[in-house]
Backbone as CSV, one residue per row, in Angstrom:
resi,resn,N_x,N_y,N_z,CA_x,CA_y,CA_z,C_x,C_y,C_z
1,MET,-4.384,-14.397,10.902,-3.353,-14.880,9.988,-2.012,-14.427,10.553
2,ASN,-1.081,-15.379,10.685,0.219,-15.016,11.233,1.199,-14.625,10.132
3,LYS,2.403,-14.209,10.536,3.390,-13.709,9.580,3.790,-14.758,8.547
4,THR,3.885,-16.011,8.958,4.261,-17.079,8.034,3.195,-17.272,6.969
5,GLU,1.939,-17.230,7.370,0.839,-17.374,6.408,0.798,-16.199,5.443
6,ILE,1.026,-15.002,5.966,1.037,-13.823,5.103,2.177,-13.924,4.101
7,LYS,3.356,-14.275,4.569,4.524,-14.378,3.694,4.304,-15.415,2.597
8,GLY,3.741,-16.545,2.950,3.537,-17.623,1.993,2.485,-17.314,0.948
9,ASN,1.496,-16.527,1.300,0.377,-16.232,0.405,0.383,-14.795,-0.097
10,TRP,1.485,-14.078,0.082,1.459,-12.646,-0.167,1.107,-12.287,-1.608
11,ASN,1.637,-13.005,-2.594,1.331,-12.667,-3.991,-0.163,-12.802,-4.276
12,GLU,-0.775,-13.824,-3.743,-2.217,-14.011,-3.922,-2.997,-12.905,-3.221
13,LEU,-2.605,-12.580,-2.004,-3.279,-11.529,-1.246,-3.128,-10.177,-1.944
14,LYS,-1.935,-9.918,-2.476,-1.687,-8.668,-3.195,-2.649,-8.503,-4.362
15,GLY,-2.827,-9.561,-5.121,-3.725,-9.521,-6.270,-5.152,-9.215,-5.853
16,LYS,-5.616,-9.838,-4.781,-6.974,-9.602,-4.294,-7.140,-8.163,-3.810
17,MET,-6.123,-7.649,-3.133,-6.199,-6.284,-2.628,-6.204,-5.272,-3.773
18,LYS,-5.427,-5.527,-4.803,-5.398,-4.626,-5.961,-6.730,-4.630,-6.695
19,GLN,-7.406,-5.776,-6.725,-8.713,-5.837,-7.358,-9.726,-4.992,-6.600
20,GLN,-9.670,-5.028,-5.275,-10.626,-4.279,-4.460,-10.283,-2.798,-4.386
21,TYR,-8.990,-2.487,-4.348,-8.529,-1.100,-4.206,-7.570,-0.800,-5.350
22,ALA,-8.104,-0.304,-6.435,-7.330,-0.078,-7.656,-6.205,0.934,-7.472
23,ASP,-6.300,1.805,-6.476,-5.267,2.816,-6.280,-4.048,2.308,-5.518
24,LEU,-4.058,1.050,-5.071,-2.881,0.475,-4.418,-1.820,0.160,-5.462
25,THR,-0.580,0.519,-5.156,0.533,0.259,-6.075,1.389,-0.882,-5.538
26,ASP,2.313,-1.354,-6.368,3.247,-2.392,-5.914,4.083,-1.886,-4.741
27,ASP,4.437,-0.601,-4.765,5.205,-0.028,-3.648,4.401,-0.044,-2.353
28,ASP,3.106,0.227,-2.452,2.248,0.187,-1.264,2.198,-1.215,-0.680
29,LEU,2.272,-2.211,-1.539,2.106,-3.608,-1.123,3.433,-4.361,-1.003
30,LEU,4.530,-3.615,-0.937,5.854,-4.239,-0.822,5.990,-4.886,0.553
31,TYR,6.175,-6.198,0.561,6.321,-6.942,1.808,7.785,-7.285,2.001
32,GLU,8.352,-6.812,3.091,9.719,-7.160,3.446,9.696,-7.777,4.831
33,GLU,10.351,-8.909,4.947,10.374,-9.603,6.229,10.977,-8.701,7.302
34,GLY,10.311,-8.620,8.426,10.769,-7.786,9.524,10.254,-6.360,9.459
35,LYS,9.582,-5.996,8.382,9.078,-4.632,8.227,7.559,-4.625,8.042
36,GLU,6.896,-5.502,8.763,5.443,-5.607,8.643,4.747,-4.323,9.085
37,ASP,5.302,-3.668,10.115,4.676,-2.437,10.597,4.678,-1.346,9.529
38,GLU,5.742,-1.280,8.730,5.790,-0.311,7.636,4.701,-0.613,6.610
39,LEU,4.525,-1.879,6.295,3.477,-2.285,5.361,2.105,-1.878,5.891
40,TYR,1.837,-2.190,7.164,0.558,-1.823,7.753,0.372,-0.307,7.743
41,GLY,1.435,0.446,7.984,1.357,1.899,7.968,0.997,2.435,6.597
42,ARG,1.616,1.893,5.551,1.312,2.323,4.183,-0.146,2.012,3.843
43,LEU,-0.593,0.811,4.212,-1.972,0.425,3.927,-2.970,1.260,4.724
44,GLN,-2.627,1.602,5.968,-3.495,2.458,6.773,-3.700,3.799,6.078
45,GLN,-2.632,4.380,5.579,-2.725,5.675,4.915,-3.554,5.588,3.644
46,LYS,-3.304,4.581,2.824,-4.013,4.459,1.550,-5.480,4.110,1.731
47,LEU,-5.782,3.246,2.686,-7.146,2.755,2.847,-7.953,3.555,3.857
48,GLY,-7.278,4.375,4.667,-7.982,5.152,5.674,-8.566,4.292,6.774
49,LYS,-7.842,3.237,7.136,-8.318,2.317,8.171,-7.297,2.262,9.297
50,THR,-7.713,1.741,10.444,-6.792,1.559,11.558,-5.943,0.316,11.303
51,LYS,-4.880,0.186,12.086,-4.005,-0.983,11.937,-4.781,-2.278,12.175
52,ASP,-5.639,-2.281,13.174,-6.440,-3.479,13.464,-7.388,-3.800,12.320
53,GLU,-7.982,-2.762,11.716,-8.885,-2.972,10.579,-8.122,-3.541,9.383
54,VAL,-6.901,-3.051,9.169,-6.077,-3.552,8.061,-5.726,-5.018,8.302
55,LYS,-5.307,-5.334,9.517,-4.966,-6.723,9.845,-6.182,-7.639,9.654
56,LYS,-7.337,-7.192,10.108,-8.554,-7.989,9.977,-8.899,-8.185,8.506
57,TYR,-8.792,-7.115,7.721,-9.072,-7.187,6.279,-8.166,-8.219,5.601
58,ILE,-6.876,-8.170,5.914,-5.919,-9.106,5.300,-6.229,-10.529,5.723
59,SER,-6.570,-10.729,6.989,-6.838,-12.096,7.465,-8.118,-12.666,6.864
60,GLU,-9.044,-11.788,6.427,-10.297,-12.255,5.848,-10.189,-12.568,4.359
61,LEU,-9.095,-12.175,3.721,-8.939,-12.435,2.286,-8.762,-13.893,1.975
């Protein structure tokens, strides 16, 4: 999934991620254009996964 697809579907993806991981907050899932690495970093810390695992998880949603 590329950046455009993520940006366009982010609200839907956020909802799915919150359902699976109840401890994720809106701040954890804050998407700002140009700051994707920060988002991946926050998710890595919360989920205990590598950046590649986080990217794969998001693309599979």
